[in-house]
N, C-alpha and C positions, 0 to 999 in steps of 0.2 A: 384241088381246086377249093379257090378261094370264096368265103361267104358271106364273111364282114369284109371292110378294109381292117388289116392288121396294124395299121400304122397308130391308129387313135388308143389302143389299149396300152403300147409300147412309152406314150406320153403322160401314163394316165398313173398315179397314187391314188388309192381309198385309203382313208382311214377312218375308222370307226370308233367313235369313244362313247361309250357307256354314259348316259347322264345319271345324274342322282336321285333324279324325279321318275317314279315308277306309279304303275295306276294305283288309284285309290278305289277301284271295283272291289269288293268283298273278297277275302281269301279263299272262300270256299269256290267263288265262279274261276272256270277254268276257260276262258276264250279259246273256240275253236277256229273264230273266223272274224273277219272285218272288213269292212269297205266305208270309206270316204263318204261323208255326207257333200250334198254338191257345192256345197261353199267350202268346202274342205277345211273349216274351223273345228268339227265332230268327225267322233269316227263310230260308227253302229256295229256294234259287236255283238257275235251270236254266241252262244255258250248254252251249257246244260242248262240255264236257269233264264232262259229265254233271250229275249233283245234288250243291250242296253245302250245309250248315249253317253258317251264319254267327250268331254272337254277336248281339245288340241291347242296347245302341246301339254298342258297339263295331265292329262289324262285320269280328271275326276269324274266321276261320277256324276252326270247331271239328271237321268231319269230312266224310268224304265218302261219300254213301249209294250202296251198290251197285245201280244200276238198268242196264236193257240199252240203251235209247238212250243212246248217246254224245253225240250232239248233240238237246237237247232244247230244243225252241220254246214249248211253254207249258205252266201249270200250273194248276192247278182243283181247289180244295177243295168236297168233297162238303159237304149241309148238315149232317152230324153231325161236321164239322171232324176228323174220324178219315182218312177216305180222302181221297186225292190221285191225280188223273188227270196222268198225265206223257205228254207228246206230242213226236214228232220223226221222226227216221229219217234214211235215206239217200237223197239226191236221184238221183233219177231211178230209184230202186229199190223202195224201198217206205218204207210210214209206219206207225210203231209208237205203239203203247199200251199204256202199263201202268199199273196200277190198285195203288198202296202204300199199307199199312197203317202210318199214322206212329207209332201206338204199338210196334209190334213190326218195325218196318221189313221187313216181308215182301210180297212180290209176291203180290196177289190175283188178277190178270189180265194175261196178255199176248196181244195180237192185232194182227195188221196189215191194215187194211181199206181199204190206200189201197195204190195202185201209184207214190206220190211223198211226199215229207214231211208230215206233218200238222202246221200252221199252227198250227190253235187249236182249243179244244176247250170245251164246257160241259155241264153238268148239266141236264137237264130238272128242273121242280118237285118232283117224287116222288122224286128220285135213282134211278129203276127204268132211265131209261133216258141214254144218252152220245150226244152230235151232236158230229161231227169236220167239220172243214175241212180242204182238201189243196191242194198244190200240183197235183196232178195234174186240178183244176178241179173235183173234186164235191164235195159233204158227205155224210155217213153217218149213218143212226141206229142205234144199238147197244144192244143189251141189256145192262145193266151187270153182271150177274151172269154172264153166258158168254159175252160178247162179239160175240152172233149178230148179223149184220147184217139189221136189219130193215128199212131204207129207204136205196135208193142213189139220192139226189138229184144231178142233172145239169141245171142252170140256167145256168151260166157256162161262157163259151169260153175262160178263162183259168185261171192258179192263183188259189184263193182265199187271203185274207191276213187277214182278218176275219170274225169269227162271234159272235152274241150270240144270246141266248132270252129272249122277254119271259114267257112260259109254258110251260105243256106243248103249247099251242095253236099258237106262233107263233115262229119261227127268221128270223134273217135273216143273209143271208152277203154279202160283196162284196170286190174284190181287183182283179187286175189288168186285167180287161175296163172296169172304169171304172162298172160298174152294180152296183145293191145289189137285192137280191131278198129279197122277205118270203114265207114259205113255212111249209105245215104240218108239223110233223114225224111227225104220225100219217100221211101218207099219201104226202107229197113234193110236194105240188100246189102251184104257184105263188100267189100270192094277189095283191102288186103288183110291179112293177119302177121303180126310180126310176136316172133316167142321167143327172142333171143334172151329174155330175162329168165332168170332161174328162180325167182322167188315173187312175191306179191308185187306190184307197184302200186307205188304210193301217192304219185301227182303226175300230169302231164301239163304240160307248156306249149302253147302255138304263140310264139310271136308274129306280129305283124310280118306279111314277107318282104324279103329283100328288094333291092332294086330289079333282080332278075326274074322275080314274079314267084321262086320256085318257095313252095310253104316247106315250113321247117317244124319240127316238133322235137321237144327235149320229155326225155321220161326219168323216174327217178323209181328205185327200187329195194327194198332188203335187201337182195342180194348185195347192198350195197356199191352200185353204179349209177352214174348216171348216163344216159344215151341221148344221142345226136342222129336225127332221121330226117330222109327227105322222102316223107309219106306217101307222096303221088307216085315216086319212083319204086318203091318198095325195097328203101336202101338205108341202112344204118350206115352212119357217115365215121362214126367215132364213139369211143365210151372212156370213162375217167373210173376208176375202180378208187372208191373213198375207205376212210379210215371209220367213219360212222355211218349210220345210216340214215339216208336222206328221207325226207318226209314232205317238204314242200319248197318250190320252184319260184323266182322272180327274176325277170331279167329288166336290171335298171333302166332307167328312161331314155338313156341316150343310147343303150345297146351295147354297152361296155362292157360290163360285168354282168354274169350269171349268178346269183345269190341261191345260196342252197341251207337251207334251215334242216339241221339234223337229232334225232331221236336223243342225243346226250346234250343238247344245248348248243352245240358249235355252229357256227356260222360261216359256211365257206364261201370264199370269192372265186370264181370260175373264170379263164377266157372263155368267152362264149363259142368263139370257133374251135380252139385246139383242145377245151377245158381241162387245161393245165391248171391246176391250185394254185391260185396267185397270194392267198392270205386265207389263215385262219382265226376266228375272234371266237372265243371262249365266254359266250353268257352267264353260265353257271346258273340257268333257269328251268332246268329240266329239258324236257321234250321242245321243239319248236312247231307249231301246228299251224302258223300263218306269217305271211310276210307282205307287208304294204310298203309303198314309198310314197312320201309327201308330193303332190303334183308340183307344190311351188319351192319349198325348201332342199325338197330332195332327202330329208331326213326319213329313217325307218320306222315302221312300226313292227313290232315280234308279238304276235298271240303265241305264251307259253304256258306250260303247266304252271308256273309259278305265278300267271297274271300277264298284263301288258307290259309292255316293255320300249323306250323310246332309244335309238340310236342315232347321232348326230353325222351326218356325211359331208365331209370335206375333202376337197380335190384340190391335191399340188400338183401343176402343169408346168416341168422345167422349162 
């Protein structure tokens, strides 16, 4: 069964060249996550030292944004590109969420819906509700205006590391217990469970549905596999076994390449349908924690254990 047209990838050669310029963020800051500012001339970086703003493409530190959680594990922009969710907290004590107005840099909302760190968050389609996943092993659905807890979802036995949402009607969580759970945000009810992975799941990626409308899901795990699913049908399509532990996934803007950032600093380029490894780049930076693609230039930004790194994307089409 064809999921994406295969012809495009056969005509695509993707070269990634490491630039000499790297982040001017202090070396002790280990970036965990990043998102583009609305104009894409800056990047917002979350780390164990709070929220920083860096210039693009020079990656020089511009300023520190005053926010309460000192350890930030996830950032997520609202559809209006003005409100930013930032989550983190204190291990074993509390999970904190703040909502930041990017134009004024004012805090709109602060809440602590979990008893351990909030590892990931996402907006539901209407931007009126927020979904969170936590090290306390639960997910939560919150009102975006008040922070009121609408649903507490307890479907996992261990900390949650990954979260994504297909629509207002479907959320997916995964983590240390090695299972993927598809559930309904409106009532917290489980729909399906996938337990093919044999180790903790590090990331989930739900791309925009293809023309036939069938949702797809990628998962990465410490069992050194990346798997492709049709979650609404309860079907695993295929998997790839890798030489490194995958930590983060990104589908390029054209949908031609699945990028996989690994714990040893390698960046793998996979065919998004067959999951064949097309190319491996060694960045020499330690673990890759997050990947971003610039919306205009197509260049990549890597959040690594050694800091921020920019990679230049050039395409050669015969």
